[in-house]
Phi, psi and omega in degrees: 000138178267150177080182180260156179297148178280143179239147177291142178267344183233137175291137179234129179278129182247131182256327180087000180247018181293323180233123180292138177276141177240113180274126185241135180298147179299337182285350179302146177279093183285354177270001179291104183290344177283341181253320186242142177278169172104018176053036177085006181298322181296318177299319179295318180293318183291338178291332184289000000 
């Protein structure tokens, strides 16, 4: 990476509950484009 990392200029309070987590079984078809975004990328990653 070129350059230095960017730093926030303002403190931001983080709560961690902004987006609910959805736990999905590993057996799920992660290449299903009707369910998951990313052109099948999640399925490719999960195969590894």
